[in-house]
Each structure stands twice: as structure tokens, then as C-alpha cells.
N, C-alpha and C positions, 0 to 999 in steps of 0.2 A: 504494500500500500504506500502511495506517495502523496505527500501533502506539501503545499507551499503556504507559509504564514508570512504575509506581506503587509507592511504598514509602519507607522511611527508611534502607535500606541503600544509601548513596550510592556505595560502591565497586562493589557488584554492578551498579548501574545504569550506572556509567561503563564497566564491562566489556562490558555488553550493547551500549552505543553504539559501543564499539570494534569489536565483532563486526559491527555493521551497516556500519561504515565500510569493512570489507574488501571489500564489493561494489563500491566505487567505483574508478575508474581512477586510480591513484596520480599519474599525470601531470597529471590535471585536477582533483585533489581540492580545490584552493583555489577552483575555480569551481563545484564541485558539492556542497560540504559547507557548510551554513549553519546558524547558531545564532541564535535569537531569544528574547527574554524574552516572557512571556505578554502583557505590555502592548503588544507590537508584533505582536499576532496577525494583524491584517489584512495587514501586510507579509509575514509568514511564509506566509500562505495564497497571496498573490500570487506569492511566490518558488516555492512548491511547484507552482504551475500553469504556470510557465514551463519550457521544455524544457532538459534537461541538455546540457552541452557535451562534446565529445570522443568517444572510443570507448566503446561499451557503453551510452551514454546513461543511466547510473544517477545518481541524485541523492538526497542525504539532507538533509532539513530538520528541525531539532530545535527544538521550542518548550518552553522551560524554565520552571521555577517556576510551573507552572499551579496556580491555585486555583479549582477549578471552581465553588465557592460564590459567587465574585465575578463569574462570567460572567453577563452579562445576556441579556435577550431579543434585544438587538441583536447580541450576540456569537453567539448561536445562529443568527441569520440569516447572519452571516459564515461560520460553520462549514458551512452547507449546501453551500458551494462545494467542500468536500473530496471530495464524491462524484465530482468531475471529475478528481481527481488520478490520474495514470496508474500502472500497475504498475511502471514504471521509476523512479518517484519514491517515495521512502520518507519519509512525514511522521510524525514521532514527537512525542508529547506526554509531558512528564516532570512528575510531581507527587509530593508526599510522601504524598498520600492522595486518595481519591475516594469521594464519596457516590453510590452507584449509583441512588439515588432521584431525583437531580436530572435535569431535562430534558436538560441539556447532556451529562451523563454517559451517560444512556441513548442519546442520539444517537451519541456517539463510540463507545460499546461496540457499537452496531449496525453501525458502519462499519469498525471495526478490531479488532485483537487485543490483549488485556490481558495484560501481564506484571507479576506482583507480586513485589516484593523487600522483604520485611519482615524486619527484624533479629529474631533469636531473643531473647526476654527473657533477660538475663544469668543469672538464677537457674535457668533451664532447662538446666542443664549436661548433662542426659541428651540433649536434642535437639541441643545444640551438639556433644557427643561423637559423636552419630550423623552429623551433617553433616561433621565432621572425618574420620570413618571412610570416608564416601563419597568425599571428596576424595582421601584416601590411596589408595583402590582405583583411582581414576581416574588417579593419578600413578604407580601401580605401587610405592607406598611401603608397606612392611610394618612396622607398629607394633603392639605388643601392647596389650591393653585398658587396662592400668595407665597406659601412656604417653598414650594417647588421652584418658583421664579427667583426667590431669594437665594436658594441653594445653587441655582444655575449661575447667578452672578457672583456668589461668594466663592464657589469652588472652581468654576470654569470647566475646562475639558480634561482635568486631571482625573482619569477614570479610577485610579487606585484610591484616591482620597474620596471620591464620590461613594464608592462601595463601603469604605471604612466608616464614613460619616453616617451613612444610612443604617449600617448595623448598630452604630452607637445610638442613633435616634430610636431604632426599634427596641433596643434594650431599655432605654430611658422611658419610653412611652408605655411599655408593657401592655400594649394593646389599646391604650387610651389615645385621646386626641392631644396634639401639641399645639401651642400658640406660636405665632411668629416670634414673639419676644423670647420664648424658651429656646427656640431653634437658633436665634441670633446669639444667645449666650453660649449655646453648646457648639455651634459651628461658626467660628469667626471667619470673616472674609479675608482670603489671601490672594485671590485672583486680582481683586482691585489693587492690592499692594503691588502685584507683579506689573500691572498696567501703569501704576504710579512710578514704579522703578523705570519702566520704559520712558516715561515722560522725563524723569530726572536725568536719565542718560542723554536724551535728546537735547535737554536744556543745559547739558554739561555741568550739572550741579553735583559735584563729587561727594560732598558731605551727605546730601539727601540720598544719593544713590547707595552709598555705603550703609547708611542707617536702615534703609528699606531692605536691602539685601540681608543684612544681619538679622532684621526682624523676621524675614521669611525663613531663614535657616534655623533660627531659634524655635520657630513653630513647626520645625521638622518638615517643611515643604520640600519635596523632592527637587534637587538641583535641575534634573531633566525637565521637570514641569515648569520651573522658572524659565529655563532656557527656551522651551517650546513656546511659551507666551511671548517672550521677547522676540523670537524669530518671526512669529506670526505678525506682531505689531510692526516691527521694523520692515518686514517685507511689504506689508500693506502701505506703509509710508513711502517706501521706495517706488512701488508701482504707481501710486498717485503722483509723486513728484515727477516720475518719468513721463506720465501722461501729460502733465502740465508743461513740462519742458518741450514735449513733442507737439504742443499747440492745441491739445484737446481742451475745450472750454466748457462744454455742457456737462453738468453733474451726472446726468443719466448715462451719457456716453462713457464718462470716467468710471462710473459704477459697473458698467458692462465690461469694459476692458480689464478692470482690476478685480472683477468677480466679487464685488461688494453687494451683498444681498439687499441692503437698505440704502437707496440712493440719497436719502436725507443725511446719511452719515458723511457723505462726501464733503459737504459744506464745512464741517468741523475738521476733517482730515486736511483739507486745503489750507486752513488756517494753521494747523499744526506743522505743516511742512514748509510754510512760507519762508521761514528764516533759515532753512537747512539747504544743503547742497545735495544733488543726486550722488555725487562722489562719496560724501560722508555716509549717506544712507546705504549705498551699495557695499561700502567697506564694512559697515556695521553688520550687515546681513552675512557677509562672507566670514567675518570673525566669529559671529554667533554660531554659524554652521560648523566651523572648526571646533568651537567649544562643545557643541552638542556631540560631535564625533568623538571627542576626547572623553566625555562623560560616559558615552555608550561603551567605550573600550575599557571602562573601569577606573578612570581617573577620579581621584577623591573630590568630594564636594567643595572643599576649601579652594580648589583650583579655579573656581568660578570667579573669585574676587579680583585677581589680577586681570582677568579677561574683561570684566565689567569696567574696571578702571581704565583700561586701554581703549575700550570702545567709547567711554564717556569723553575721553580726551579728543576723540575725532571731531567733536562738535564744539570744541573750545574756541575755534576761530570766530564763531558767531558772537560770543561774548566779548572777544577782543575787539571786534569792529564796533560794538556798541560802546565800549569804553572810550575808544578814540573819537 
């Protein structure tokens, strides 16, 4: 059996892998559960082709950090062997994205099942609220619309925290009704702080940026969640600035080009990028993507601070002009 887990929702992917592991015999799990980096693809395929040990004969082989664009023709030849993988062995490829036009991608999709786990953009609070409502119903947790909308704004697209907070609310409510005030005290807003952090960086306010980052980390907000919010916000600013530089004037057209669901939001975005340069915004996005890659590769959360400081300094030129 072949599966592809693709997307930037790391928590959702880890949950799916845990679900796959339940098919393994717990007594023999150390012998039948194997993880490989994509660079060790040949070893991973060889492992998948060997028989499982113990009862049930189930085996799980996970190939992580796949970058299908870097897979060569030689890689494609190695992958031909996966057609020999038995139903008892589950071979899983994990990637942050997949270009379905690539030969390797087409082959893998023809052999296995695709599971997509993309984070909802943090500004799409309507979709986040819908997802929270679905989770609540699955847990038997009754929350009114105002509470769900607050949670969508307070937590954002951090799927790990959404689930943790809902379990906390379910335990606290014990089957009863909760008020908005109770939920606010139990679930503090961190997404707003992440967006405030983005604002502080864009304004080159080093002190505010450091304080907000420290506050988020003290609340045990996942560094990857902070980084994801910043990437989304700065990417949106970059797209809007690029559209303006390119001569696009109508808000509706900017919204269409930049994939902004609510055209009314464009008015505020234009004001926010008015004093920035496209070069600064694009550099910020590039540095944030590098930070995200480092965090996904296991870099410690404290590594985020120097990166945030460096990105904040990109926008210092604006303040310097104002002083002069």
C-alpha cells in the first residue's frame, strides 16, 4: 500500500502517521516501523520490500522531507520497485508540496493515494471557524457561534492548538454550556499577537517585536505556527505591493490577483504596504521560508529570535527616511 501525505500542516500529518501506526503489532513495532529521509530513498525502498516480523505481518515505512522536484530520472527508476510492495507493507511519502506535472509525481499518484493537509490561511477565519465547528461536533462539544468565531480569531490555523484547546474546553464544561467570557479566560488569543508581531517587524520596531515574540514563546506557541502566520502575512503584503507596483489600481482586481477572499481587506493592506518596498517584503518572505525550513529540520525554537531581528532590520530604512 502506498500513501502520499502532502501539505504544510505538520500536526495533521503527524496525526495521520499515528493513525497508520495503529495497524502495527505493538510488540514488534520497533522492527516494523521505519523512518527514512528522502536522501536515503533506495534504503527505504529496500526496507519496504522486505517482509515484516511478528504477528499480523504489517509494516510501515515512512520517507520524509520529499522534494519531488529534486528527484531525478535515476530516482524514478528506483521508484519503479514500489509496485512490488505488498498490501501488508505501508510505504508513505511525506512532502510539504507536490507538483502533479512532474514524472515522479505522476508515477507515485498512479501507485498510491494522496492525502492533502494544507493549513487554512490565517485570515480565512470563516473557514477556520467552520473547521472548529466540525471538530466540536465530532467531540460532542456544544459551543455557540460567538465562541467558535472567537476561537477562530484567537487560535488561527494552528491545528495542534485548536485540538488541544477544544479538549480543554470539553473537560472544563463537563457537558455544560460555556460563556464567551469563560472561553476568553481559558483560551487567550495568540494569533492576534502573531499578527501584531508581523506589524512590529514591518514597522521595524525591534523592542515591540522582541517582546511579542517572547510572549508567544512563553505561552508555548509552536515556533512553526508563529512562522506560518508571519509567512502568510508577509506574502500577502508582498503580493499586494507587487500588484500596486505593477499598476493595478482596482481593489477587486488586486483581491483577485492576490487571492484575497474579502476585497474590502485590500483597502487596509494598501495602507499597510504604502511605506514599504517590494524588495524588503520579498526579502522578508525569503528569510521566513528559510527559517521555516530550519525549524522543520529540527532547529531549536530559540533560533527564531535572530531571524526575526534580521528581518525587522530590513524595514529600518523607512524609519531612517522619516527621521531625516
